[in-house]
C-alpha positions in Angstrom: 2.1 -2.6 -18.5 0.1 -2.4 -15.5 -3.6 -2.7 -15.2 -5.3 0.0 -13.7 -8.7 -0.7 -11.9 -9.7 2.8 -9.7 -8.2 6.1 -9.9 -8.3 8.4 -7.1 -7.8 12.4 -7.3 -6.2 14.8 -4.7 -8.7 16.5 -2.7 -11.6 14.7 -4.2 -11.3 10.7 -3.1 -9.1 8.9 -0.7 -9.1 5.3 -0.5 -9.0 3.9 3.3 -8.4 0.4 4.2 -8.4 -1.8 7.2 -4.8 -2.4 8.8 -5.4 -6.1 8.1 -5.6 -5.3 4.5 -2.6 -5.5 2.0 -2.8 -3.4 -1.3 -0.7 -2.3 -4.4 -1.1 1.0 -6.0 0.4 2.6 -9.2 2.1 5.8 -9.2 0.5 6.8 -12.4 -1.5 4.6 -15.3 1.7 2.6 -16.2 4.1 3.9 -13.4 5.9 1.7 -10.5 3.7 -0.2 -8.4 3.9 0.1 -4.7 2.8 -2.4 -2.5 1.5 -2.2 1.1 2.4 -5.2 3.4 1.3 -6.9 6.6 4.7 -6.8 8.5 5.0 -7.8 12.1 8.2 -6.2 12.9 6.9 -2.6 12.1 5.8 -0.6 14.9 2.5 0.0 12.7 2.1 -3.3 11.3 2.6 -2.2 7.9 5.7 -1.9 5.6 5.8 -0.7 1.9 7.8 -3.3 -0.7 9.1 -0.6 -3.2 11.1 -2.4 -5.9 12.5 -4.8 -3.7 13.4 -2.2 -1.1 11.2 -2.7 2.3 10.4 0.3 4.2 8.3 0.2 7.7 5.6 2.5 7.7 5.4 4.8 10.5 2.1 6.2 12.6 0.9 9.6 10.6 1.7 10.7 7.3 4.3 8.9 5.2 5.1 10.8 1.8 5.7 9.1 -1.4 7.6 10.7 -4.3 10.9 11.3 -6.2 12.4 14.0 -3.7 15.1 12.6 -1.6 13.2 13.8 1.6 10.0 11.6 1.1 9.6 8.7 3.5 9.4 6.3 0.6 11.6 7.6 -2.5 10.6 6.2 -5.8 13.5 7.5 -8.6 11.1 7.2 -11.7 10.8 10.3 -14.1 7.0 9.7 -14.2 6.7 10.1 -10.4 6.1 13.5 -9.1 8.2 15.1 -6.5 5.6 14.7 -3.8 3.3 12.3 -5.4 1.2 10.6 -2.6 0.7 10.0 1.3 0.0 6.7 3.0 -1.5 7.7 6.3 -1.4 5.2 9.2 -3.6 5.0 12.1 -4.5 2.6 15.1 -7.1 0.2 12.9 -6.6 1.4 9.2 -4.5 3.3 6.7 -5.3 5.6 3.9 -3.7 6.2 0.3 -3.9 9.9 -1.0 -2.9 11.2 -4.3 -1.2 15.0 -3.3 -1.8 16.7 -6.9 0.6 14.5 -8.8 0.7 15.1 -12.8 0.0 11.4 -13.5 -2.5 10.4 -10.4 -2.5 7.5 -8.4 -4.2 4.2 -9.0 -5.2 0.8 -7.2 -3.3 -1.8 -8.9 
């Protein structure tokens, strides 16, 4: 079971973080944890650890969800088809829930 600290909702709240900051978020209150890590090999300096699978984040919008066309695919039944986005800019990145059924939470 994952501890939930802060919830954010689509179109109401988005969390923005400095690109020097690593973070984790949960797809649903008790859902899988996605970790955003600093990674010098990535063009943006950031990557995502999704259950042991490392994916470089690209500049702009990175999609997260169950559908295979997402940038980060999470094959869990509690994860929405298009669950969240991670948007990477020059100095910061933001995580937004995209209307998922179970929400997105800071872990």
